[in-house]
N, C-alpha and C positions, 0 to 999 in steps of 0.2 A: 172257651180258652184253648189255645193251641197245645199240641202235644209237647212242644218245646219246653213249656213251663209246667207240665202236668206233674213232674216228679220233683220240682223245686220246693224247698221249704218255704212256707209262707209266714209272714210276720204280722203281728198285731202291735199297734202303736197307741200310746196315750199322748195326746197333744194338749198342752195346757198353757193358759195365759189369758188375762182379761182385765176388765175394769175400764180400759181406754182402748181406742182404736189402735194406738201405737203398740199395744201388746197383742191385740186380737188379730189384726190383719196379717202381720208376719206369720203368726201361727196358722192362720187359714191358708196362706200361700203354701206353707209346707204340707198341710192336709191335701191341698189340690195336687201338689207334685207327687206325693205318695200314692194318691188315688190312681194316678196314671201308671204306677209300677205294677206289673203283673205278679210280683212277689209279695204284694201287700194283701193280707187277709182281711184285717179289720182296722178301722181308725175310730178311736173314741176321743171326744173332746171333753176335757175335765175343766169345769168352771163354775162360776156363781150364776145360778138361774135368775137372779135379780139384776144381773148386769147385761150390758150390750152384747156380750159374747153368746148368750143364749139365743137372742133374736137372730143374730147373724148366722150362727152355725146351723140352727134348725132350718132356716130358710134355704141353706145350701145342702141340706139333707144329711148332715153328719149326726152320728149318735152322740147324745150329750149326757154326761155323768155329772149331776149337780152336787155341789157342796157349798157350805156357807162359810165365807171367809171375808174379812174386811182389812183395810189398811191398818198398820200398827200405829197407835197414838205415839206422838213424839215426846209426850211428857208423862212422868210417873204419876200414877193415881189409879182410881177405880177403873177408869176406861182401859188402862193397860192390863190390869188383872183380868178384866172381862175378856179382852182381846186374846190373852194367853190361853184361856180356857176354850174360847171359840176355835183357836188354831189347833189345839189338841184334839177336839172333836172332829175338825175337818181332816186332820191327819189320819185319825182312826177310820173315818169314812173312806178316805183315799186308800188306806190299807185294805179295806174290804173290797174295793173295786179292783185293786191289784191282784188280790187272791182269787177273785171271781173270774176276771177276764184275762188274767195272765199276759200282760203286755211283754213283748220282747225288748222294747225300749220306750223311754219316755222323753219327750221333747218339751221344754218350757221356755217361754220368752221373758222370764224374769217378772218382777212385780209380785205383790202379795198373793194374787190368785193362783200363781203357779207353785207357790211354796208347799202346800200339802201333798200334791202328787209327787213332787220331786223328793220331798222328805220320805214319803212312803216307798218310793223306788229305792232310795238309799237303804232303808231299813230292810227291804226284801231282796237286796242284791240284784235289783233290776237296773241295768245300765241306763244312765240318763245323760242328756245333752242340754246345755243351756245356751240360749242366744240372748245377748243383751244389746239393746238398741242404742243406748246413749253414750255420749262422750265420757261421762262418769257413770259406771255401772251401779245399779241399785244394790240395796242391802242383801236381798235374796241371792242375787248373782254372785256377789262377793263372798258371801258366807258359804254357799254350796259349791262354788267352783272347784275347790280342792278335791272334792269327791266325785265330780263329774268326769265322765270318760272323755268328753270333748266340750270345749267352750268356743262358741262362735261370737264374734264381736263385729259391730257395725263400723267402729272407728279404731284406727291405729292408736290414737291417744288413750283408749280404754285399757290397753294392755298392761300398763303399769299398776293398775288397781286389782288385777286378777292373778291369783296364784294357781297355776295349772300348767302341767307339762305339755298339754295338747290344745293350743290356742290357734284359731284361724280368724284372720281378718277378712270377713266375707262381704261386709255391707249388709243391708237389711233385705230379707226376702220380700219380693214384690210380685204382684200378679203378672202373668205372662203377657197380658194385653198391653202392658207398658212398652213392650218390645215391638208389638205388631201393629197397633192402631196408629194411623197417620193423623197429623194435625187437621188436614182437610176433611178426612172422614169423621173425626171427632166433632168438628164444628158443624158439619152437615147433620149429624145425629141430634145436636142441640138446637138446630134451626138457626144457627149463626152464620153471618157472612164471613168471608175469608179475609179478615182484617184484624188489626191489633186488639188483643183481648186481655182483660185483667180479671183475675180471680181473687175474691176476698173471702177468706175462711178463717174461722177461729177454732177449728177442730169440731168434733161431733157435738159438743155442748155450746159452741159459739164463744165469743169473747166480747164482753160489754164495751171495753175501751175501743176495740177495733170497730165494732158495730156503730158506736156513737160517733166516732170520727168520720167513718165512711159515709154515713147518711148525709152529712153536711156537704160532701164534695161530689156526690154522684152526678148531680145535674151539670156541674161544670165539666166534669170529665167526659160526659156523654155529648154535650152540646158543643163545647169548645174543641175537644180533641177527637170527637167522633169515635170514642173508645167503647168497645163492647165490654160489659161488666157482668160477671157471674158472681152473685153474692149469696154465700151460704151463711145464714144468720145463727144457726143452732136452733134446735127444736123449742127450747124454753124461751128464746128471745124473739121469735119470729113476729108475733103480734106487736110487740113494742117497736121493733124496727119498722114494720109495715106502716104503722100510724105515724111514727116520727118522719119517715120518708115521705109519706103522703102530705105531711105538713110542710116539709122543706121543699118538696118538688111534687106539687099536686098532679102533674101530668105523667108521672113516672110509669103508670100502668100502661100507657099508650106508647111508651118509648121502647122501640124494638132493640135498643142497645143494652137493655137491662133485663137480666133474669134474676129474680129474687125467690129463693126457696129456703125452707128451714133446714133441709138436709138433702144431700145427694147420696143415694145408695151407690151410684157408679161414679166414683171420683176419678177413675181412669180417664173417662171421656172429658170430664171437666178440666183436669190438669193438662191433658193432651191438647185441648183447645186453646190453652192460655200461653201468653208471652211473658206476663208479669203476674206475680202473686203477692198478696198481703196475707201473711200466715203466722200462726204460732210456730214455735220452734221444736215441736215434737220430732223425734228422730225419724219416724216413719214418714211423716209429711215431708221432711227434708229429702229423704231418699227418693220419694216419688217425684218431688219437684226437680231433683237432679236428673232422674231418668227421663223427664219430659223437657229437659233443657229450658227450664223456666227461671227467669231472673226474679228472685224473691226479696221481699222486704220482711225480715223476720222480727216479730215482736214477742219475745219470750213471755210465757205465763210466769208471773213473779213468785207464785206460791208453789211451783212444781217441786216435788221431792228432791232434796239435795241440790236444788237450783239447777237441775240437769238441762232445762231448756236454754238457759243463758249460756251454759257451756257449749251446747250444740250450736247455738247461733254464733258464738265467738269463733268456733272452729271454722264455720263457713266464711266468716268475714276474713279470717287469717288467710284463707285460700282464695280470697277475692271472688267468691262465688255467691255473695248475697250482700244486701244492705241490712242495716241493723237499727232498730228503734226500741228504746225502753218503753215498757207499758205505761209508766208514770208520765212519760213525755209525749205520749200519743194523743195528739189533738187534730182537729181538721186541718190546721195550718202545717204542722210537722209532717203529717201523712201525705198531704198534697205535694209538699216540697220533695219528699222522697220519691213519689210516683213521677213527678215532673222531671226529676233528675234522669230517669230512664226514658221517658217519652221525648225529652228534648235533646238527648244525647245518644244517638243510635250506636255509636262506637262503644260507649259504656254499656249499653243494653246488651249488645252482641258479645262483649267480653265476659260479662257476668254469666250470660247464658252458656257460653262456651266453657267457662271454668266450672260451672255447676255440672254440666254433662260429663266433664272429665272425671268427676268424683262418683259418677253413677256406677253401680255394680249390677249390671243387668243379668248376670248369671248367678247371682247370690242364691236364689231359690234352689237351683239344681245342685249347686255345690254343697249347700247345707243339708239337703236331703241325702246326698251321697255320703256325707260325713256321718249323718244319723244312722244310715244302714251299716256304716263301717264299725259302729260300736256294738252291734247286735252279736 
């Protein structure tokens, strides 16, 4: 380390958020940004060891502090009472971590996993910052925002739900590669040709309705449109999709237009390769699609908490930055019609791509990290 920084105070951070990629990847993006800062002493990731955040953060080399916490049941009963005690234990464990590692600030991306560390920070007078990804912020963000030193939001429309004197509309933090990787380089890395490419993804867990509809139209899209297709099925659904596709299109394994995988660790390359995407409407997915100037067909997960995915998708449609399809209406016919609207109308495709890119916040990660340092 250079002498320039040898006398500077160094800071320890707790980063928390988990359960889904939409909470984890923004948190990881902030970890990566703080890691580059010479004034950062330590970064600890607080999460549930049974969730995806453990696997992702350990692979990246971050120190992980585990606690057990689950989503709050929506109905009163034994499950809610059990959850309440589980939360109290998780907060006590988070308090232990706060007292042991003495973070200078805590950053949470909302959701139930972030609640214990943020509560513990508040109880120990450790300044904390919240980032909420969705058009309608979740319960944790809304409840804790008044005590947060700073609140970051992905959408302007979220502001009316949050009570805080220090709100910033930043967009979602995304990895730096979204700014630097070119479409040509991304396609080369995936072994694809430089031609129109469709990405089909239902999030890290996959989406049954999207998978089922897609299987029936892949052959037509590849053979009639010469369309390249990157299909992420979700880990739990891969075998079912594979055998269904084998039945619908026996030769698909020899079709160079089709890449079928359960999950892609590197979604930057996948999305940068794509012109069109069929996707759930998680806020992070939308932010990444916008950063890659992708025209998306959004199919909100109908059981998302507070129906936030539908609100996210409706926001995109209002901005003329995406097409929209209800999960219940997703069939091979409706999905094919939506994709063909973009393939058959280049002006419409380019307009949606342009409008999506206008919504991208490519400097969100740096801005949020700067705001987090500002509360220390």
